[in-house]
N, C-alpha and C positions, 0 to 999 in steps of 0.2 A: 853728722853737722857739726858744727861749731857750740862751744858751750856759751860764748859770750853772746850769741845771735838767740833769740826769743824767737821759735815760730806760733805764728796762733790759726788753729786749723777751722774755719766756723761753714759747718755746713747742712743743710735743708733741701725742701723740697722747693719745686719753682716757684717763683714769684712769692716767698716764703718769708719776706726779710729781710734775708739777710747780708745783699749787699749795706743796707741802711746801718744793721747792726754794726757789721764789719767797718763801716767809716766813720761811725762814735769813735770805736774803740779806736781805729788808728787817731785820731784826732786826739782823743786825749791821752796816749803814748806816747802822743808826736808832745802833746803841752806838758807831760811833767817832765819828757829832756830835753825839753827845746831843741827838739830834731824837727828837721825837713819832711815832709809829707809825700810821698812820690806814690801814684796809681799809674799801674798796670792795665789798660783795656784790653782784653784778647780776644773782644767779637769783632767779627768783620763785617762791612753792611752788605748783605748778601741778600733782603728783599724789605720790602716795608715796615714788612713787623720789626726786625732786626734795627732798620734806621729809626724808629721811631724810641726804640727802648734806648739807642746809644745817645740819642739825644736827648729821652729822658735822664737818663745818670749824669748826663754832664752837664744840665739844667739844674739840678739838684747839687753838684757839686760848686759850680757857680754861685749857690745863694748861701754857701758854708760859708763863714766868717773865717776861713783857713785857706791859706793856699797851697793848693796842688799845683804836685807838676805831676805832669800826666804824659806818660809815655802809650804808643800805641802800637805793641805787638804781640801778632799773632798768634809765632812759631817762634822757636829759637830765644828763650827767654832767657837764657845763660849769657845771653850776647849784652844784655843792657847789664851785668855785673861789675863791668867796669864804671859805670854810669856813679852808682852811688856810693857813698862812703859810712863808717862803723856810727854816724851819728842821725841816718837814715831810718825813718818808718817806712815802710814798704804795702801799700796794699796790693795782692794781684785780684784780679777780677774776673775773670774765671777759668777757675782747673777743666771743669767741665769742657766749655767752649776750647781750649787748650788744645785736651786733648784732641777733641773733636779736627782742632783744623792741623796738628799733627799728620793724623790720621788721612785727610782729604786734599791737607793745600801742598804736603811736601809726597816726592816720592821717594818713599823710605820702608822696609819693612816693619809690616807691624811688632814683629819679636821684638825688635830695638827702637818701638817708638819710650817706653815703657825704661829700660835703660836710659838714654838719651834725656829724658823728665825728670827724673833725679837726679841725674847729674845736674844738670840746668838749677833745678830746683836748689841744689845744695848750693853752688855757686852762686845763686842769688844770696840766700842764706846768707853766706859768709859774709858778703857783701852791705849787710846793713846791720842794724840795732834790732828791728822787730821787724818780720815778715811777716804778713796776715792774708792767708789764702781763703777765698772763696770758690766753697763747688755744688754741685748738688750730687741730691741723695736719685739714683736712676734707676735704683736697682729692686726699686719695690714692687715693678710689677716685671713677673718675668715674662722676656721673650723666646720665641723658638727661632729668629733669624741670626743665624751663625754670624755676621757681621756686629750686630747690635751685640751677641752674649760675648764676644772680643772686645769690642768696646765698654762694657760691662765691667767685662774681669782687668783691663788696665787700667781704670777707675778708681775701681776697688781694690785693687794693689796698692796705686799713686796714696791713696787714703786713708790705706792700714801704715804703709811705710809713714806717713807726714807724721801720721796721730800718733805714732809710738816714738819720734824726732821735736811732737810739740812742746812746749809748754801749758798749752790749753788749747782744750779744744770743745768749741760749742756745737749745740743743734737748734735749730730755728725752727720751728713748725706754726704757721698762722700769727705768727710775729711774737710769740714767745719762746723766749730765748731762757736753752736749756744748756749749763755744765756740764761737760761729758768728761772731762779731764782738767787739773789745778788747781790751784789753791786758792784763794781770798783775793778782788783786788786791791 
């Protein structure tokens, strides 16, 4: 990854407050650097629950006193790299959904997904000043389903890769933020 870019990794349980924390962080970084704010939404409107979650996130961003440039990109996030500049702060929400989308929406070998996503994430990180990635911890409860196990392995390896390259990493549980890597703000 590029030394001039900062990667910030935010993870935690489902509905733990990760997205809200990541949004506040992105706004703070953008204000400090007078940068443009970009939001990459990876969710796909598949049912009523997801539709409500997407609408809720959109409403929250609209009430904030900042301008978000939104990009809906459920797969192939590396294609967006050309849109950004080194002055931009990007929030990608969320990696968990992105992995799911790459597994189910694209016709590709599962073995290639991890490699492709790493390349896409590197390309994205090189295109901006700060890249904030939100993901879920999904492996707290092991599964016996081979496909779920493969999904969890891909996600865990991506998490490991990203944390190794991140300047900061956070775990959010029940609204409580714990810095796991990085210095003082």
